[in-house]
N, C-alpha and C positions, 0 to 999 in steps of 0.2 A: 550751477553743476556742469564738469568736463564735457564734452561728449565722448572721452571716458571713462571718467564715472558710472554716467546711466547704463552706458552698455555692458558694463562689467555689474550692478544693481537689478538690472533685467536676466542677465544669467547666474546669476545666485535666484536673483524669485523664482528662476523656472525651473532651476537646480532642483531650490525649497518645495517645486508641486512637483514637478516627477519623482517626483521619490516619496511621497504622500503619496500620490500613487497606486505606482504600484505598489508598493506595503500593502496598501490596502480591499487590493486588487488580490491580493493573495493571500488572503486571514482566513481560512477553514477552524471550524471546532474538529478538538479530532478527540475523540475517545478511545479505549478500549473495549473493548469485547471477551468476553466471555463466551464460551465453547457452545453451555446452554443456552443464550442469550444470544448465535449469533444464527444458529441453527434454529431455535423456537421464533425469533421477528422475524430474521431474514432470509430465510431457505439460507441460512450458508452450508458449507463441510468444507473441510482437511484430511483431507486423504493420500497418503504414501507407500511407494514400494520400491525394492533395488532398485539401482540403477547402475548396478556396474561397475567400471573401473567411477561414473565422476558418483557415488554411494547414493544416499537414498534422492530420491524424486520423489520432494513435497509438493503439494497442489491446493486451491480451495478451488472451490468450484456451487452456482448460484445462476437465477435463470434472476432475469434481469423484469425484479419486478421492485415497484413499490419505491423504498430509498434504493436502491442496488438500480431500476432502471437509466437514473442518467449517471451508470459505470465510468467513470473516467479516463484514469488509467491506479493501475496498482502498483508496488515496490518491492523487494524482499528490502531487506533492514536488518543489517544485521550490529551487534555491539560486540565487546570483552567484556571478559569479567564481572567488572566493574559493570555494564551498563552505558557505559557511556558509547556516542555512538563511529564505526569505526567502514561501516560503506553500504550502500546505499544504490538500489538500482531498479529502474523501467521492468515493469514484464510484458510483454505481449501478450495478449487472451490467445488461446494456440487448444484448438483439442489435447486433450493428454488419449486419448486413444478411439481409431477406424469405430466405437460405437458410440460414440458419445452424443447425445441427441444435437439436433441442434440448435435450444429451447437453454441452452446452457453455456451457459461462460464459465471456460480457467484460467487461469497463471495459475502458473509453475517455475521453480528450481530447484539444481542438484547445488546439495552439498555435502561432506562426510561427514558422515553420524552421531560424531566427538563435536559439530557448530547444532546442531538440531538444538544447543538450547540460546539461540545466543539469535537466532532470525528470526525473521518477523516477516509477515503481508500491512500490507499499509494498502487501503482500497481506500480511493476515493474517488464522491460521487458531490462536481457545483451546478448549482440549480434543480436539487432533488428536494422531494417530497420535507426534508429534515431545515434543507437550505446547501451551506457551501459543507455534504460532513465529508470527515477519515477516519476509519474504528482499524486500530490496528488488531491483531490476530498473529499469540506467542502465541508462537508450535510449542512449545513447551505445554501452553496452559489444554491445547490441542490431543497433541498425541503426549501417549505412550512414552517417553524415552526411553524407555528399556527393555524401549519393544516396540521399534517407531513406523514399522509393516503393518499397513490393514488392509493393504493390497497383494497378492501372491500374482 
């Protein structure tokens, strides 16, 4: 076997190893939470208020306890009317208002009211007491889309 064949085989072997190592380390269990389960089991609530020209501001809030102690990141996920993925964006934890307690974490986005039904949060925790887990929180399951405002 020539040196060039050995190098080629070594490169293919390394590529396969890297492919499997990367894909297995990124695997998480993903499920969907109902409003009731999110509140009762994890203390997660979803709220909304008007946000001027930006439409409706929607946020989830929770304490970093239990599964959420290992909160890693949250995403806004948007789909089209058929449920096909359209957009995702990572959200940064920020206080929604100045009176927010220090032990409460919030992530938020703003959207036109007619887009609320296509929006969801994905909340992910690596290394939690449930393992590497993410949960979808569909806005339409948490808010009344005909009157989504929960805070005036």
